C-alpha positions as CSV (number, residue, x, y, z in Angstrom):
1,M,-16.3,12.7,25.7
2,Q,-13.2,11.7,23.8
3,T,-10.8,14.3,22.5
4,I,-9.3,14.0,19.0
5,L,-6.0,13.0,20.7
6,T,-7.5,10.2,22.8
7,Q,-9.4,8.9,19.7
8,M,-6.1,8.8,17.7
9,L,-4.3,7.1,20.6
10,A,-7.0,4.6,21.4
11,G,-5.7,1.8,19.1
12,Y,-2.2,1.8,20.6
13,Q,-0.7,-0.6,23.1
14,T,1.0,1.6,25.6
15,N,2.2,-0.5,28.5
16,T,5.8,0.7,28.4
17,L,7.3,4.2,28.4
18,E,8.8,3.5,25.0
19,E,5.4,2.4,23.6
20,K,3.9,5.7,24.9
21,K,6.7,7.7,23.2
22,N,6.3,6.0,19.9
23,A,2.5,6.3,20.0
24,I,2.8,10.1,20.5
25,K,5.4,10.3,17.7
26,E,3.0,8.5,15.3
27,V,0.1,10.7,16.2
28,V,2.2,13.8,15.8
29,Q,3.2,12.6,12.4
30,E,-0.5,12.3,11.3
31,I,-1.5,15.6,12.8
32,A,1.5,17.2,11.0
33,L,0.3,15.7,7.7
34,C,-3.1,17.2,8.3
35,G,-1.6,20.6,9.0
36,L,0.5,20.5,5.9
37,S,-2.5,19.4,3.8
38,R,-4.6,22.4,5.1
39,A,-1.7,24.7,4.3
40,G,-1.7,23.6,0.6
41,F,1.6,21.7,0.9
42,F,0.5,18.8,-1.2
43,K,-0.2,21.1,-4.2
44,Q,3.6,21.1,-4.6
45,A,4.8,18.1,-2.7
46,T,4.2,14.4,-2.3
47,F,4.7,12.0,0.6
48,Y,6.9,8.9,0.4
49,G,9.1,6.6,2.6
50,G,8.5,4.3,5.5
51,T,6.0,6.5,7.3
52,A,3.9,6.8,4.2
53,L,4.0,3.0,3.9
54,R,2.9,2.6,7.5
55,I,0.1,5.1,7.5
56,F,-1.4,4.3,4.1
57,Y,-0.5,0.7,3.4
58,G,-0.2,-0.9,6.9
59,L,3.5,-1.4,7.3
60,D,3.9,-3.0,10.7
61,R,6.9,-1.2,12.0
62,F,7.6,2.2,13.6
63,S,9.0,4.8,11.3
64,E,10.7,7.9,12.7
65,D,10.7,10.5,9.9
66,L,8.4,12.2,7.4
67,D,9.9,12.2,3.9
68,F,8.5,14.3,1.1
69,S,9.5,15.1,-2.5
70,L,8.4,18.0,-4.6
71,I,6.3,17.0,-7.6
72,S,8.5,19.0,-9.9
73,P,12.0,20.3,-9.2
74,N,12.2,23.7,-7.5
75,T,15.4,24.6,-5.8
76,D,13.8,27.9,-4.5
77,F,11.3,26.0,-2.5
78,E,11.1,27.1,1.2
79,L,9.7,25.2,4.2
80,Q,9.2,28.1,6.6
81,P,5.8,29.3,5.2
82,Y,4.3,26.0,6.4
83,F,5.7,26.2,10.0
84,S,2.9,28.3,11.6
85,G,0.2,26.0,10.2
86,L,1.9,23.0,11.5
87,E,2.3,24.4,15.0
88,K,-1.4,25.6,15.0
89,E,-2.6,22.1,14.0
90,L,-0.6,20.5,16.7
91,A,-1.7,23.0,19.3
92,A,-5.4,22.5,18.4
93,A,-4.9,18.8,19.3
94,G,-3.4,19.8,22.7
95,L,0.2,19.2,21.7
96,K,3.0,21.7,22.4
97,F,5.4,21.3,19.5
98,S,7.6,23.8,17.7
99,V,9.1,23.6,14.2
100,E,12.7,24.4,13.6
101,E,14.5,24.4,10.2
102,K,17.8,22.7,10.0
103,V,20.3,25.1,8.4
104,K,22.9,23.2,6.4
105,S,26.5,24.3,5.9
106,V,26.6,23.0,2.4
107,D,24.2,23.2,-0.6
108,S,21.8,20.3,-0.7
109,D,18.7,19.2,-2.5
110,I,17.2,18.2,0.8
111,K,15.4,20.8,3.0
112,S,15.1,19.6,6.6
113,A,13.2,20.6,9.7
114,F,12.4,19.2,13.1
115,L,9.2,19.0,15.1
116,K,10.1,19.2,18.8
117,G,8.1,18.8,22.0
118,N,9.1,18.0,25.6
119,T,8.8,14.3,26.3
120,K,7.9,14.5,30.0
121,E,5.3,17.2,29.6
122,H,3.5,15.2,27.0
123,I,3.6,11.9,28.8
124,V,2.2,13.6,31.9
125,S,-0.5,15.5,30.1
126,I,-1.6,12.7,27.8
127,Y,-1.3,9.6,30.1
128,D,-1.6,11.4,33.4
129,E,1.6,9.9,34.8
130,Q,2.8,12.4,37.3
131,N,5.8,10.4,38.5
132,V,7.1,9.3,35.1
133,T,10.9,8.8,35.1
134,V,12.0,10.9,32.1
135,N,14.8,13.4,31.9
136,P,13.0,16.8,32.1
137,D,15.1,18.0,29.1
138,E,14.3,15.1,26.8
139,V,12.5,16.0,23.7
140,I,10.3,14.1,21.2
141,K,11.8,14.9,17.9
142,I,10.5,14.1,14.4
143,K,12.5,15.0,11.4
144,F,10.8,16.0,8.1
145,E,12.6,16.4,4.9
146,V,11.7,17.6,1.4
147,D,13.7,16.6,-1.8
148,V,13.5,19.8,-3.9
149,N,15.2,18.2,-6.9
150,P,13.6,14.8,-7.1
151,P,14.3,12.0,-9.6
152,A,12.0,11.7,-12.6
153,F,9.2,9.3,-13.5
154,A,7.6,8.9,-10.0
155,T,3.8,8.4,-10.2
156,F,1.4,9.6,-7.5
157,E,-2.0,9.0,-6.0
158,N,-4.3,10.8,-3.6
159,K,-5.2,9.2,-0.2
160,Y,-7.5,10.4,2.6
161,R,-7.5,10.3,6.4
162,L,-10.3,11.2,8.8
163,L,-8.3,12.1,11.9
164,P,-7.6,14.6,13.4
165,S,-9.9,16.0,10.7
166,P,-10.6,14.8,7.2
167,Y,-7.7,15.6,4.9
168,Q,-6.0,14.6,1.6
169,V,-2.4,13.6,1.0
170,K,-0.7,13.2,-2.3
171,L,1.8,10.4,-2.1
172,Y,4.0,8.1,-4.3
173,D,1.9,5.2,-5.5
174,M,3.0,1.7,-4.4
175,P,5.3,1.0,-7.4
176,S,7.1,4.3,-6.9
177,L,7.4,3.8,-3.2
178,F,8.9,0.4,-3.9
179,A,11.4,1.9,-6.3
180,G,12.6,4.3,-3.6
181,K,13.0,1.4,-1.2
182,V,14.9,-0.8,-3.6
183,H,17.2,2.1,-4.4
184,A,17.9,2.3,-0.6
185,V,18.6,-1.4,-0.4
186,I,21.1,-1.1,-3.2
187,C,22.7,2.2,-2.3
188,R,22.2,3.1,1.3
189,A,24.7,2.3,4.0
190,W,24.0,3.4,7.6
191,K,27.2,4.0,9.6
192,S,29.0,1.7,7.2
193,R,26.4,-1.1,7.5
194,V,23.1,-2.0,5.9
195,K,20.0,-0.5,7.4
196,G,17.9,-3.4,8.5
197,R,14.7,-1.4,8.2
198,D,15.2,-1.3,4.4
199,L,15.3,-5.1,4.3
200,Y,12.2,-5.3,6.5
201,D,10.3,-3.0,4.2
202,Y,11.6,-4.9,1.1
203,V,10.0,-8.1,2.5
204,F,6.8,-6.2,3.1
205,Y,6.6,-5.0,-0.5
206,M,7.3,-8.5,-1.8
207,A,4.7,-10.0,0.6
208,N,2.2,-7.6,-0.8
209,Q,3.1,-8.5,-4.4
210,A,4.1,-4.9,-5.2
211,K,5.4,-4.1,-8.7
212,I,8.2,-1.7,-9.1
213,N,8.4,1.5,-11.1
214,L,11.5,0.7,-13.1
215,P,11.9,4.1,-14.9
216,H,11.8,5.9,-11.5
217,L,14.3,3.5,-10.0
218,R,16.6,3.9,-13.0
219,A,16.5,7.7,-12.5
220,R,17.4,7.3,-8.8
221,L,20.3,4.9,-9.6
222,E,21.6,7.3,-12.3
223,D,21.5,10.2,-9.7
224,S,23.5,8.0,-7.4
225,G,26.1,7.2,-10.0
226,V,25.2,3.4,-10.0
227,L,24.0,3.5,-13.6
228,K,25.1,5.5,-16.6
229,E,22.6,6.9,-19.1
230,D,23.5,4.3,-21.8
231,D,23.5,1.3,-19.4
232,T,21.0,-1.5,-20.0
233,F,18.5,-1.7,-17.2
234,T,15.8,-4.4,-17.1
235,I,14.0,-6.3,-14.4
236,D,16.7,-9.1,-14.8
237,T,19.5,-6.5,-14.4
238,L,17.8,-5.3,-11.2
239,K,17.5,-8.8,-9.8
240,T,21.2,-9.4,-10.4
241,M,22.1,-6.1,-8.7
242,L,20.0,-7.0,-5.7
243,N,21.4,-10.5,-5.4
244,E,24.9,-9.1,-5.5
245,R,23.9,-6.8,-2.7
246,F,22.4,-9.7,-0.7
247,E,25.7,-11.5,-0.9
248,T,27.5,-8.7,1.1
249,I,25.1,-8.1,3.9
250,D,25.8,-8.8,7.6
251,Y,22.3,-10.1,8.5
252,E,22.9,-10.3,12.2
253,T,23.8,-6.6,12.3
254,A,20.8,-5.8,10.0
255,K,18.5,-7.6,12.5
256,K,19.8,-5.5,15.4
257,D,19.0,-2.3,13.5
258,V,15.4,-3.2,12.9
259,L,14.5,-4.8,16.2
260,P,13.7,-1.6,18.1
261,F,11.1,-0.8,15.4
262,I,9.1,-4.0,15.4
263,K,7.0,-6.1,17.8
264,D,7.5,-9.6,16.3
265,S,11.2,-10.5,16.1
266,S,10.3,-14.0,14.7
267,K,9.8,-12.2,11.3
268,L,13.6,-12.0,11.1
269,D,14.3,-15.6,11.7
270,L,14.7,-16.5,8.0
271,W,16.9,-13.6,7.1
272,N,19.9,-14.7,5.1
273,K,21.3,-14.5,1.6
274,D,19.3,-17.5,0.3
275,F,16.0,-16.1,1.7
276,F,16.4,-12.7,0.0
277,T,17.6,-14.2,-3.3
278,S,14.7,-16.6,-3.4
279,I,12.0,-14.0,-2.8
280,T,13.6,-11.7,-5.4
281,D,12.9,-14.3,-8.1
282,N,9.3,-13.0,-7.9
283,L,10.1,-9.3,-8.4
284,K,8.1,-7.7,-11.2
285,D,7.9,-4.3,-12.8
286,C,4.8,-2.5,-14.0
287,D,5.1,-3.4,-17.7
């Protein structure tokens, strides 16, 4: 008889050690979502980011983190009340993970924690590989973050999953998810260079003819200091901003960033300024 864990892992290709690690991480992410849902987390919070796009919309790349935002600002929000429920949900599936909050030295609107479990122990127990070559101290680590003072005008929807047990998640709808990603393309630098995963996701949204929540994107850009309150901001303004960004990107470096997270590297062959400028012509908002 299949366990819940083997059911959830059945669809994964796990020929290499790295594929096994990523499969475990993705399953842990979904079990964590179930635990948070059971604990009432989604009465206050909503799911967004690359992992939300993978689980609920079929993004075909690995995404490391769990990103959440409160529905309404609440700087007094605490993560710790949800830790025991998370650990119990993971233990019920046969996973030995602990949750540890990241204590920050400066005030921040982002509350962070890590799910941690021993890599070798889980590879041995799940895949029955007694001689696996893994540092005994290596850990599988998944970061999850909650924005307690989120930008305005996001819109949400409820989605459902059946494993490990039926549960409901509140998440940003597609236009609001897309707004968050476009904000990242414009504003986020990773170690002084563009994060190629942002570009990959941007192409995914455009391929799926996603429309963008422009008021929510504006709120994000104002929070980042890119726009002022009295600045004009239309879909054409946004296209200009994106095209200016596409002029500055080192695409070879961006490709190297995303390669470890995807299976088909040929999807990056067309990446250059002209490609991104061309597909951006078709960008539309929700109006």
